[in-house]
C-alpha positions as CSV (number, residue, x, y, z in Angstrom):
1,M,20.8,-10.5,5.5
2,K,22.6,-7.4,7.2
3,V,20.4,-4.5,6.8
4,I,21.3,-0.8,8.3
5,I,17.8,1.3,8.4
6,C,18.3,5.0,8.4
7,G,15.1,6.4,10.1
8,A,13.2,5.2,13.1
9,G,10.0,6.8,12.2
10,Q,6.8,4.8,11.2
11,V,8.0,3.5,8.0
12,G,11.4,2.6,9.4
13,W,9.9,0.9,12.4
14,Q,7.7,-1.0,10.1
15,I,10.6,-2.2,7.9
16,A,12.6,-2.8,10.9
17,R,9.7,-5.0,12.3
18,H,9.1,-7.3,9.2
19,L,13.1,-7.8,8.4
20,S,13.6,-8.5,12.0
21,G,10.9,-10.7,12.2
22,E,12.3,-12.7,9.3
23,R,15.5,-13.4,11.2
24,N,17.4,-10.6,9.3
25,D,20.2,-8.7,11.2
26,V,18.8,-5.3,11.5
27,T,20.4,-2.5,12.8
28,V,18.4,1.0,13.3
29,V,20.0,4.5,13.0
30,D,18.0,7.8,13.7
31,N,19.3,11.0,15.7
32,N,16.5,10.8,17.8
33,A,18.0,8.6,20.7
34,E,14.1,8.1,22.1
35,L,12.8,6.4,18.7
36,V,16.3,4.3,18.4
37,R,15.2,3.2,22.1
38,R,11.9,2.3,21.4
39,A,13.0,0.3,18.4
40,T,15.5,-1.6,20.2
41,D,13.4,-2.3,23.4
42,V,10.3,-3.6,21.1
43,L,12.0,-5.2,18.3
44,D,15.0,-7.6,17.9
45,V,17.3,-4.9,16.3
46,Q,20.3,-3.1,17.2
47,G,20.3,0.6,17.4
48,I,22.7,3.6,16.9
49,A,21.7,7.2,17.8
50,G,23.3,9.5,15.6
51,F,23.0,11.1,12.0
52,A,22.7,8.5,9.6
53,S,25.0,10.3,6.6
54,Y,28.1,10.5,8.6
55,P,30.5,7.9,7.8
56,N,31.3,7.0,11.8
57,I,28.0,6.4,12.4
58,L,27.2,4.3,9.5
59,E,30.5,2.6,10.5
60,R,29.2,2.0,13.9
61,A,25.8,0.8,12.5
62,G,28.1,-2.1,10.5
63,A,28.2,-0.7,7.0
64,K,31.6,-2.5,6.0
65,D,29.8,-5.7,5.8
66,A,26.1,-4.5,5.1
67,D,24.3,-5.9,2.4
68,M,21.5,-3.1,2.0
69,V,20.9,0.5,3.3
70,I,17.7,1.6,3.7
71,A,17.4,5.6,3.8
72,A,13.9,6.3,4.9
73,T,14.5,9.8,7.3
74,H,12.3,12.7,6.8
75,S,15.1,14.4,5.2
76,D,15.6,13.8,1.1
77,E,19.1,15.2,1.0
78,V,20.1,12.8,4.5
79,N,18.7,10.1,2.7
80,M,20.7,10.8,-0.5
81,V,23.9,11.7,1.1
82,T,23.6,8.5,3.2
83,C,23.5,6.3,0.1
84,Q,26.3,8.3,-1.3
85,V,28.6,7.5,1.7
86,A,27.4,3.8,2.0
87,H,28.1,3.3,-1.6
88,S,31.7,5.6,-1.5
89,V,33.3,4.7,1.7
90,F,31.5,1.5,2.2
91,S,30.8,-0.3,-1.2
92,V,27.5,-1.5,0.5
93,P,25.7,-3.1,-3.0
94,R,22.0,-2.3,-2.1
95,K,20.7,1.4,-1.7
96,I,17.2,2.4,-1.4
97,A,16.2,6.1,-1.0
98,R,12.7,7.5,0.0
99,L,12.6,10.9,-1.8
100,R,9.9,13.4,-1.4
101,S,10.8,16.6,-3.3
102,Q,9.2,16.6,-6.9
103,S,12.3,18.1,-8.3
104,Y,14.6,15.6,-6.9
105,L,12.3,12.9,-8.5
106,D,12.3,14.5,-11.9
107,A,16.0,14.7,-12.4
108,I,16.5,11.2,-11.2
109,Y,13.5,10.0,-13.3
110,S,14.9,12.0,-16.2
111,D,18.3,10.1,-16.1
112,L,20.1,13.2,-15.2
113,Y,21.5,11.1,-11.9
114,R,23.6,8.4,-13.7
115,R,24.1,6.0,-10.8
116,D,27.9,6.6,-10.9
117,H,27.0,10.2,-9.5
118,M,24.1,9.4,-7.3
119,P,24.1,5.6,-6.5
120,I,20.8,4.9,-5.7
121,D,19.3,1.5,-6.6
122,V,15.6,2.2,-5.9
123,V,14.1,5.6,-5.3
124,I,11.0,5.4,-3.4
125,S,8.6,8.3,-3.7
126,P,5.6,8.5,-0.9
127,E,4.0,11.0,-2.4
128,K,3.8,9.0,-6.1
129,E,2.8,5.7,-4.1
130,V,-0.1,7.2,-2.4
131,A,-1.3,9.3,-5.6
132,E,-1.5,5.8,-7.3
133,A,-3.3,4.2,-4.3
134,A,-5.8,7.4,-4.7
135,L,-6.6,6.6,-8.1
136,Q,-6.9,3.2,-7.3
137,R,-9.7,3.9,-4.7
138,L,-11.5,6.6,-7.3
139,A,-11.5,3.1,-9.6
140,A,-13.3,1.0,-7.0
141,P,-14.9,3.5,-4.9
142,A,-17.4,1.1,-3.0
143,A,-14.2,-0.7,-1.7
144,F,-12.4,0.8,1.4
145,D,-9.0,-0.9,0.1
146,T,-7.8,-1.8,-3.3
147,E,-4.6,-2.9,-4.5
148,N,-3.6,-4.6,-8.2
149,F,-1.8,-7.8,-8.5
150,L,-1.1,-10.4,-11.3
151,D,0.0,-8.0,-13.8
152,G,-3.3,-6.0,-13.3
153,R,-5.4,-9.0,-14.4
154,A,-6.5,-8.9,-10.5
155,K,-7.3,-7.2,-7.4
156,L,-7.5,-7.1,-3.7
157,L,-10.8,-5.4,-2.6
158,G,-11.3,-4.3,1.1
159,I,-15.5,-4.4,1.6
160,K,-17.2,-3.2,4.6
161,I,-20.2,-5.9,5.1
162,G,-23.6,-4.1,5.4
163,Q,-27.1,-4.9,6.5
164,D,-28.1,-5.5,2.8
165,C,-25.4,-7.5,1.9
166,P,-26.7,-11.0,0.0
167,V,-24.2,-13.2,1.5
168,V,-24.5,-12.5,4.9
169,N,-24.9,-15.7,7.1
170,T,-23.9,-17.9,4.3
171,P,-20.9,-20.5,4.8
172,L,-18.2,-19.3,2.3
173,R,-17.7,-22.4,0.7
174,Q,-21.4,-22.1,-0.2
175,L,-20.7,-19.1,-2.3
176,T,-19.2,-21.4,-5.4
177,D,-22.1,-23.2,-5.5
178,L,-24.4,-19.9,-5.4
179,F,-22.1,-18.0,-8.0
180,S,-20.0,-21.1,-9.8
181,T,-18.4,-18.4,-12.6
182,L,-17.4,-15.7,-10.2
183,R,-13.6,-15.9,-10.2
184,A,-13.4,-14.2,-6.6
185,I,-12.2,-15.6,-3.0
186,V,-12.5,-14.0,0.4
187,V,-9.2,-14.3,1.7
188,G,-9.2,-12.4,5.0
189,V,-11.8,-10.9,7.4
190,R,-11.6,-8.3,10.1
191,R,-14.3,-8.9,13.2
192,G,-14.2,-6.8,16.2
193,G,-10.9,-5.3,15.3
194,K,-9.3,-8.9,14.9
195,L,-7.9,-9.8,11.0
196,F,-7.9,-13.3,10.4
197,A,-8.0,-15.9,7.3
198,P,-11.4,-17.9,7.1
199,E,-12.1,-21.2,6.5
200,A,-14.7,-22.6,4.4
201,G,-17.4,-23.2,6.9
202,D,-17.1,-19.3,8.3
203,Q,-19.6,-16.8,7.9
204,L,-20.0,-12.9,7.3
205,F,-21.9,-10.9,9.3
206,P,-22.7,-7.1,8.8
207,G,-20.0,-5.1,10.2
208,D,-17.1,-7.1,9.1
209,D,-14.4,-6.1,7.1
210,C,-13.6,-8.5,4.5
211,Y,-11.0,-8.8,1.5
212,I,-11.4,-10.5,-1.5
213,F,-9.2,-11.5,-4.1
214,T,-11.0,-11.1,-7.7
215,N,-10.4,-11.2,-11.2
216,K,-10.5,-7.6,-12.7
217,E,-13.3,-8.5,-15.0
218,D,-15.3,-9.6,-12.3
219,V,-14.9,-6.8,-9.8
220,G,-18.3,-5.0,-10.8
221,R,-19.9,-8.4,-10.0
222,T,-18.1,-8.8,-7.2
223,L,-19.1,-5.6,-5.5
224,E,-22.8,-6.1,-6.2
225,I,-22.8,-9.8,-5.2
226,F,-21.2,-8.2,-1.8
227,G,-24.0,-5.7,-1.4
228,K,-22.2,-2.5,-3.0
229,S,-23.7,-0.6,-6.1
230,V,-21.1,0.3,-8.7
231,K,-21.3,3.9,-9.6
232,K,-19.1,5.6,-12.4
233,Q,-16.8,8.4,-10.9
234,E,-17.5,11.5,-13.2
235,R,-16.7,14.5,-10.7
236,V,-14.3,14.5,-8.2
237,V,-13.2,17.3,-5.6
238,I,-9.6,17.1,-4.5
239,I,-8.7,19.0,-1.3
240,G,-5.1,19.3,-1.2
241,G,-3.1,20.6,-4.2
242,G,0.3,19.4,-2.9
243,N,2.3,16.9,-4.6
244,V,-0.2,14.0,-4.0
245,G,-3.3,16.0,-4.9
246,L,-1.2,17.4,-8.1
247,A,-0.6,13.8,-9.5
248,V,-4.1,12.6,-9.0
249,A,-5.5,15.7,-11.2
250,R,-2.7,15.4,-13.6
251,E,-3.5,11.6,-13.8
252,L,-7.2,12.1,-14.2
253,E,-6.7,15.0,-16.7
254,S,-4.6,12.7,-18.9
255,R,-7.2,9.9,-19.2
256,T,-9.1,9.2,-22.4
257,K,-12.4,8.7,-20.5
258,R,-11.7,12.0,-18.4
259,I,-12.9,12.7,-14.7
260,R,-13.9,16.6,-14.2
261,A,-11.9,17.2,-10.9
262,K,-11.8,20.5,-8.9
263,V,-8.8,21.2,-6.6
264,I,-9.2,23.1,-3.1
265,E,-5.9,24.4,-1.9
266,K,-5.3,26.8,1.3
267,N,-1.8,27.8,0.4
268,R,-1.7,30.5,-2.3
269,N,1.4,29.6,-3.5
270,C,0.5,26.0,-3.7
271,A,-2.6,26.7,-5.2
272,E,-0.8,29.0,-8.3
273,R,1.7,26.3,-8.9
274,A,-1.3,23.5,-9.1
275,A,-3.1,26.3,-11.6
276,D,0.0,26.8,-13.7
277,I,0.6,22.9,-13.9
278,L,-3.1,21.7,-14.8
279,E,-4.5,22.4,-18.1
280,R,-8.5,21.7,-17.8
281,T,-9.0,21.1,-13.7
282,I,-10.4,24.2,-11.6
283,V,-8.1,25.3,-8.7
284,L,-9.7,27.1,-5.7
285,N,-7.7,29.0,-3.1
286,G,-9.4,28.3,0.0
287,D,-10.0,26.0,3.1
288,G,-11.5,22.8,2.5
289,L,-13.1,23.0,5.6
290,D,-15.0,26.3,4.5
291,R,-18.8,25.1,3.5
292,N,-19.0,28.0,1.4
293,L,-16.0,26.9,-0.6
294,L,-17.3,23.7,-0.9
295,L,-20.8,24.7,-2.2
296,E,-18.7,26.7,-4.9
297,A,-17.0,23.2,-6.0
298,N,-20.2,21.6,-6.5
299,I,-19.4,19.2,-3.7
300,D,-23.4,18.5,-3.3
301,R,-22.8,17.2,-7.4
302,A,-19.6,15.6,-7.1
303,D,-19.3,11.7,-7.0
304,A,-16.4,11.6,-4.6
305,V,-14.3,14.0,-2.4
306,L,-10.6,13.0,-2.0
307,C,-8.7,14.6,1.1
308,V,-5.1,14.4,0.6
309,T,-3.5,17.8,2.7
310,D,-0.7,16.9,4.9
311,D,-2.7,17.1,8.0
312,D,-4.8,14.3,9.1
313,K,-7.5,16.0,11.3
314,T,-8.1,18.4,8.2
315,N,-8.7,15.3,5.9
316,I,-11.1,13.9,8.1
317,L,-13.3,17.0,9.3
318,S,-12.9,17.8,5.4
319,A,-14.2,14.5,4.5
320,V,-17.2,14.8,7.1
321,R,-18.4,18.1,5.9
322,A,-17.8,17.3,2.2
323,K,-20.6,14.3,3.1
324,A,-22.6,16.6,5.2
325,N,-23.3,18.7,2.2
326,G,-24.3,15.9,-0.4
327,C,-21.1,14.4,-1.4
328,P,-21.8,10.3,-1.4
329,M,-18.1,8.9,-1.3
330,A,-15.3,10.3,0.8
331,I,-11.9,9.3,1.0
332,C,-9.2,10.7,3.3
333,L,-5.4,10.4,3.8
334,V,-4.5,9.3,7.1
335,N,-1.0,9.1,8.6
336,D,-1.8,8.2,12.2
337,P,-3.0,4.5,12.2
338,T,-4.9,5.2,15.6
339,L,-7.4,7.4,14.0
340,V,-8.5,4.9,11.4
341,S,-11.0,3.3,14.1
342,I,-13.0,6.4,14.2
343,L,-13.2,6.6,10.3
344,G,-16.2,4.2,10.1
345,P,-18.3,6.0,12.6
346,L,-17.7,9.1,11.0
347,D,-19.3,7.7,7.9
348,I,-15.7,8.1,5.6
349,D,-16.0,5.3,3.1
350,A,-12.0,4.7,2.6
351,Y,-9.0,5.8,3.5
352,I,-5.2,5.7,2.4
353,N,-2.2,4.8,4.7
354,P,1.1,6.6,3.0
355,R,2.8,4.3,5.6
356,S,1.4,1.2,4.4
357,T,1.9,1.9,0.6
358,T,5.6,3.2,1.3
359,V,6.2,0.2,3.3
360,S,4.3,-1.8,0.7
361,S,6.8,-0.7,-1.9
362,I,10.0,-0.9,-0.3
363,L,9.4,-4.3,0.9
364,R,8.4,-5.4,-2.9
365,H,12.1,-4.4,-3.6
366,I,13.8,-6.5,-1.0
367,R,12.0,-9.3,-0.7
368,Q,14.3,-12.3,-1.7
369,G,13.8,-14.6,-4.8
370,R,11.2,-14.4,-7.2
371,V,8.5,-12.3,-5.2
372,R,7.0,-9.4,-7.4
373,A,4.5,-7.9,-5.0
374,V,4.0,-7.3,-1.6
375,Y,1.2,-5.4,-0.1
376,S,0.7,-4.6,3.3
377,I,-2.5,-4.9,5.2
378,G,-4.0,-3.3,8.3
379,D,-1.0,-2.2,10.5
380,A,1.1,-4.6,9.3
381,E,-1.0,-7.5,10.2
382,A,-0.9,-9.3,7.3
383,E,0.4,-9.0,3.6
384,M,-0.7,-9.7,0.3
385,I,2.3,-11.7,-1.4
386,E,2.9,-12.2,-5.1
387,A,5.5,-14.5,-6.3
388,Q,7.0,-16.6,-9.1
389,V,7.0,-20.2,-8.3
390,L,10.7,-21.6,-8.4
391,S,11.5,-25.1,-9.6
392,T,13.3,-25.2,-6.4
393,S,10.0,-24.4,-4.4
394,S,8.7,-27.1,-2.5
395,I,5.2,-26.0,-3.6
396,A,6.2,-26.8,-7.6
397,G,4.0,-29.6,-9.2
398,K,1.8,-30.2,-6.2
399,R,-1.9,-29.6,-5.7
400,I,-2.6,-26.9,-3.4
401,K,-4.5,-29.5,-1.2
402,E,-1.5,-31.2,-0.7
403,I,0.4,-28.5,0.4
404,D,1.0,-27.8,3.8
405,F,0.1,-24.0,4.2
406,P,0.3,-22.4,7.7
407,E,-3.6,-21.7,8.9
408,G,-3.1,-17.9,8.4
409,V,-2.4,-18.5,4.3
410,L,-4.9,-18.4,1.6
411,V,-4.1,-18.8,-2.3
412,G,-6.3,-15.6,-3.9
413,G,-5.3,-16.3,-7.2
414,V,-2.7,-18.1,-9.6
415,M,-1.5,-16.9,-13.0
416,K,-0.9,-19.4,-15.6
417,G,0.8,-17.9,-18.3
418,D,-1.6,-15.0,-19.2
419,E,-4.8,-16.6,-17.5
420,V,-5.7,-15.8,-13.8
421,I,-7.6,-18.7,-12.7
422,K,-9.4,-19.4,-9.4
423,P,-7.7,-21.5,-7.6
424,T,-9.6,-24.5,-5.6
425,G,-8.1,-27.9,-4.0
426,S,-7.1,-29.8,-7.3
427,T,-5.3,-27.0,-8.9
428,R,-1.8,-28.1,-9.6
429,I,1.0,-25.1,-9.0
430,N,3.5,-25.5,-11.4
431,E,7.1,-23.9,-12.0
432,S,6.7,-20.3,-13.4
433,D,3.4,-20.1,-12.3
434,V,2.6,-16.7,-10.4
435,I,0.8,-17.1,-7.4
436,A,-0.5,-14.4,-4.8
437,L,-1.0,-15.5,-1.3
438,F,-2.8,-13.9,1.7
439,C,-0.4,-14.5,4.5
440,M,-1.0,-13.2,8.4
441,A,2.2,-11.4,9.6
442,A,3.7,-14.4,11.7
443,D,3.0,-16.6,8.8
444,V,5.3,-14.8,6.2
445,P,8.6,-16.6,7.0
446,E,7.1,-20.0,6.5
447,V,5.4,-18.7,3.4
448,E,8.9,-18.0,2.0
449,R,10.4,-21.2,3.2
450,L,7.5,-22.9,1.2
451,L,8.4,-20.7,-2.0
452,Q,12.2,-21.0,-1.3
453,V,12.5,-17.1,-2.1
454,S,14.9,-16.7,1.2
455,I,17.8,-18.3,-0.5
456,D,19.4,-15.2,-2.2
457,F,18.0,-11.4,-2.1
458,F,20.1,-10.1,-5.0
C-alpha cells in the first residue's frame, strides 16, 4: 500500500515507523527539512520537504497513485486543505485528518461538512482521544495504563508490582491454580526498562510493570490479587481547563453516578469559557502550582488529581505538589516520552501519552482486514491488537497450542458471540471469533500474516 504521511512530528513519525516496518511504500512530507531528513535517515521511507497542502508537493510525494493520505501536521487548516487537494486533484481514495479545534470538530460531527464538501474519511481528535484515556485512568485508578477491548467486555491494565503484591515470586502458570476462576492473563512485563511477553515459568518481582488482560467483571478482583486497593473515585481536581480538561469535566457531569470535579485554569479567558459551559463544576482561575489555590480546591480531600495542561513540566510539578498536599492519586499528561522514566521516582501514579493514544486511533482506522482495535504500548514497543478471525485465516479452526505464534505474542482473550473467555492452550479459535493479542512490535507483521488481514486495506 502506498501511503503519504503529512507531518513528521511525533505522531507522523510513529505512523511512518509502523507502516514502513510492515513493508508499505511510505512517503513523509513536512515543511521542516530537518524532520524529513531524520525520518529518511532512520526509517525506510521517502521524504519530501515542503508544505503538504501544496498540489505540487503532493504530486512529488506520489499522490497520483497513493492509496491513502494521513494529514497529521500541527495545523488543522493545513490538514483539511491537504485532504481536499488529495481528493479533488489526485482522487486519493482514503483521507485521514488530525483536527484539534473544537469548532471544526463540532461542525464535522454535526454533519455540517458533507463528504463532498470536505472529503475527510476519518477525523482524529487528539483532545477527544486523550480525554477518553483520562476517563479510563480515573475508572481504574490503581493502574498506570488502561484500555478497553472486546466491545468493552475486557480491559488491558498496566499495574506496577509493589513489595506487598501477593503474587510476587510466583510462576505465572501457578496463578491459574491459585485463582482458577479469575479471567485474567499477564501478557506483558517491563523489567529494567525492557518490555517482553512472559512465559509460563516467569515470575513477577517488585518494581515490574506488568500488563494484564482481564474480563471487565474481574477488574476489581484482578487489582486486589496484584496488590492494589480498589477505591471509588468521588472527588477529582482537574488542572487545565482547555479542550481535554473541559471534555473530562463535561463527561463527569453527565454521568448518573456523578463524580464531583473542580477545574483549575490559569488563563482567564479559558477559565471563563469553561465556567460558562460547565453547569455543576467549580472553575478556579489560577495557577495549578499555587499551593494555596490547591488547598482552596480541597486537594487534600480529593481522591485524584488530573493534570492536563499543554505543558509537560507544569503537569508533572502540579501532580507532585498535589500529592505533597494530601492527594492520594496523581495522573498527568506527558507529551515527551523521555520524561516518563522520572514519573515513578516522583511518585506519580499514572500518565497519559497523547502520541500513543493518537497513533493507536489512526492505526485502528488503517489496519488491514478485520482488525477492530489497536493500542500502542510504551514507546511503540508493542501493540494490543483486536481482530475478527476470517475464514481464510490460517488460525481458524485450530487450538491455540497448535498455532505457531511468535515468541513475542500472547493471546489475552477470545470473544465467542457475546461471551469473553480466558484462553488456554486447548481453546479452539473459530471463524468469526474475536481475538485479542499482545504483540511485540517486531512480531506484528507475522501476526497480520497469520490473521490474513494484509490482503486488502479497504
